[in-house]
N, C-alpha and C positions, 0 to 999 in steps of 0.2 A: 836861299833865294828869296828876293823881296819883290813885290809889286806895289803899284800906287793905287789907292782907292780914289773915289770921286772927289774927296777933299784934299787930294794930293799928299796923303799920308802913306808912308811905306807900310805894306802889309806882308807879314812873314808867311811864306808858303811852305817852308821847310826849316828844319832845325839842324844844327851841326853839333853832334855829340862828341865831346872831347875824349871821353874814356879816361885811360890812365896815361898821363903825359910823362913818360919815363924814357930812358934811353932804349935804343933798338935791342940790345942784348937782353935787357930786363923784360922787354915786351915780348920777345920770342920765348923766353922762359915762362912768363905768365900765360902766354897763349898755349904752350905745350901742356902746362899744368891744368889749365881750365878745360882744354879739349879732353884730356884724360879723365878729369872729374866728370865732364859731361857724359862721356861714353859709359863710364862706370855707373852714373846715376840712372841713365836709361836702362842699362842692362839689369842693374840691381832691382829697380822698381818693376820692370817687366817680369823678372824672375819671381818676385813675390806675387804679382798679379796672377801669373800662370800657376804657381803652386796652390794658391788659395782657390782658384777656379777649378783645378783638376783633382785636388786631394779632398776626399770626403770628410776626413778628420778635421779639416780647416773650414768646414761649412758652418761656422758659428758667427754670432753678431760681432764679436770682437775682431775676427779676421775679415769680416765683410767691411768693417770700417777701416781696417788697415789697408785693404785693397783700394778703397776709395782714396785714402791718403797717398797711396802710390800713384794713382791715376793723376791726382792733383800735382804731385811732384814732377811727373813727366811733362805735364802741360806747362808748368811754371818754368822749368828749365828750357823747354822748347820756345817759350815766349821771350826769354831773356838772353840765353847763352849764345845762340847762333849769330845774332847781330853784334853782340858784345865781342865775340871772337873776330868778326869782320872789322870792327872798330880798332881792335888791337893790331891787326895786320896793316891797316891803313893809317894808324896813328890819328884816329878821328874820322868820322864819316857822317854824311848828311842823311836825314830821314824826313820824309814828307810829313806835312802837318797831319794828314789823315792816318798815315802809318804810325805816327807818334801817339795819336789818340787811341788807335786800335791796340797798340802795345800796352798803353796805360790802362785801358779797359780790361783787358785780360789779366794783367798783373794785379790790379785791385780786386777783381772778381775772385781770382785764385787765392790770394792772400786772405781775404775776408772769409772765403769758404773754408780754408784750413783753420782759421780761428774758431769758426762755428763747429767744424768737424771734431777738433780736439776737445771742444766742450761736450759734444755728444758722446765721444769716447769716454770721457770722465764720468758721464752719467751711466754709461754701460757698466763701467767698473763699479760704480756706486751700488747699482742694482745687484750685480753679481756677488758682491761681498756683504752688503748690508741687508739684502733681502734675497738670499740664495734660493729659498724654497719657491719663490714666485718668479724667478729669473726667466725660465723658459716660457712662462705664460705672458710675461710682460714684454720681453724682447723677442717678439716673433719676427719672422722674415718680413711680413707686411709692415709691421711697425718700424723696423729698421729702414726700409725703403722710404717710408713716409717721412722719417726724420731727415734723411738725406735730401729728399725733394723739397722739404720745407727750408732747409739750409740754402739750397740753390735758388729758391724763390726769394728769400730774404736778401741773398747776394745780388740778384738781378735788380731788386728795388734800390738797394743802397748804392750800387755801382752806377746805375743809370742816373741817379741824383748827382754823383760825383762827376760823371762825364758831361752832363748838361751844364753844371757850374763852370767847368773848364771851357766849354764853348762860349760862355759869357765873357771870357777874358779877351782882351784885344792885344795882339802881338804885333807891334809896329816898330820896335827898336831892335835891339840885338837879337840874333837868332842862335847864339852860341850857348849850349847847355853844358855845364861842367859836371857831367855824369856819364855813366855808361848805358843808361836806359832812360826812357821817358817816365819820370816819377812826378807826382803832383807838386811836391815842394819846389824842385828845380824849375818846373814850368811856371809856377807863380812868380819866381824870382825874375824871369825874363819877360813877364807880361808888363805892358806899359800902362794899363788902366783896368779898372773894374776888379781889383784884387781884394777890396775890403770884404765884400760879401763872401768870396771864395775862402778867404783866410778865416772868416768867422765860421763858415760851414766845416772847414777842415779842423779847426780848434774845438768844435763841439762834437761833430760826428765821429772824427777820428778817434779821440780818447774813448768815446762810448763804445765803439766797435771793439776796442782792445780791452777796456776795463770790465765791461759787463760779462763777456765770456770768461776772463781770467778770474773774476769774482765767483762765478758759478763753479769753476774748476776748483778753486781753493775751498769753498764750502763743501763740495763733494768729497774732496780728500781729507778734510777735517773729520767728516763723519766716517770715512773709510778707515782712517788711522784709529779713531776711537773704537770702532768695531773690531779692528785687528788686535788692538791692545787687550781687548776683553777675551780673546781666544786663549784658552788655558794651555794648549800645546805649543811649544816652541816651533816644532816642524810645521804645524798648520799655519802659524803666524808667518813664517818665512815663505811658505807656499803662497799664502794670500797676498803678501807684499810683492812677491816676484811677478805676479800678474799685472801689477801696477807700475813697476819700476821703469819699464821701457817707455810707457806713456809719459811718466813724470819727466824722464830725461828729455824726450822730444819736446814737451811743453816748455821746459826750462830753457832749452836752446832757442826755440822759436820765439817765445815771448821776450826772452832776454835781449835778443838782437833787435826785435821790433821796438821795444821800449827805448833802447839806446839810440835809435835812429829818429823815432817820431815823438817821444814824450820827454826825453831828457833835453834840457835847454841847450841850444846850439852855440851859445856864446863861448868863444875860444876853441871851438871844434873846427879843424881844417876840412876842406873839401875832400882831401885824401883819406882822412879818418872816416868821414861819412861814407865814402865809396867802399872802403874796406869793410865797414860794418854792413853795408848793403849787400856785399858779396856773400856774407854769411847766410842771410835768409833767402836770397834768391838763387844761389849756386850751391853752397856747401850744406845747408840744411836738407835739401832734397837728396843730396849724396849721402848724408849721415843717417837719415831715417831708416832706409832698408838695412843698413849695417846694424843699427840698434835693435831692430825688430827681428833680425835673423840670428845674430850672434848670441843674443840673450834669450832666445825662444826655442825651447826643446821641440815643440810641435813642428815648427818650420824646419829646423835642422833634420828632424826625422822625415819630413816630407821630401827634403832634398835628397837624403840617402835613398829613400824608396824610389824616387824618380831616376836617380843614377843607376840603382840596381836594376830597375825595369828596363832602362835603355841598354845596359850591358847585356842583359839576358836575351835581347833581340839582336 
């Protein structure tokens, strides 16, 4: 929908998201797959949150951060997937300008928070392996909560800046966005003026938000690997590395897809490839995370068995 301003310029009041422009049979198949993934994502992450909150053996800093990750994954899939499914059913759908900004705000906030949370989790593993004698005195409950609060405050500051810069853009031309959700890059593409400052802000702030956390994670794991290699016992080395393997897998998947979408040059990359890559970190990563942390974690598997046994006994 478009209106005219006082200078007789068209002003966009809503956007039309194209989603995946494929034939009806493929859209139905994709809709069914993504609906199933969405349900499993919500169920899997809720299960992890419930287990961690009810099982005393899981009341540790590592599992506290995992529960925070599950909360973020539920919020992210709730922000993106329902409207994406609606777009698939309708073969494209309109979203108001305000609705688009709200979706963009929560998407950016949740993605940035996950970047920071994964960094905090790497620090937790660094303290646990490189300084085990002081782990309980450093990673107290109060300190863990403070770290999460600091992450949210940093997210609020960064995302408010992003949202304000988007508000500086003028949308007076096409209102068609070739994507399945409101992302900052597709919005810049359809803006008709004022994009220079926003592009500069994205090119400076975006890589910083990604590269600073991943640098801290790499430094943490370099020290972790050095410490593990110094452990004389093979069994102890394997046990130490097993506590980090799930986190490393999640970090690799999450940052790998983000880098491919936002940092790798887009020349020669079709919109379809860009949308498929976006699916990984908005839909499939929240689905995979609880699988990684449950199937490869003896404590969570034990908590599941205890819960099932407790339920059956009653």
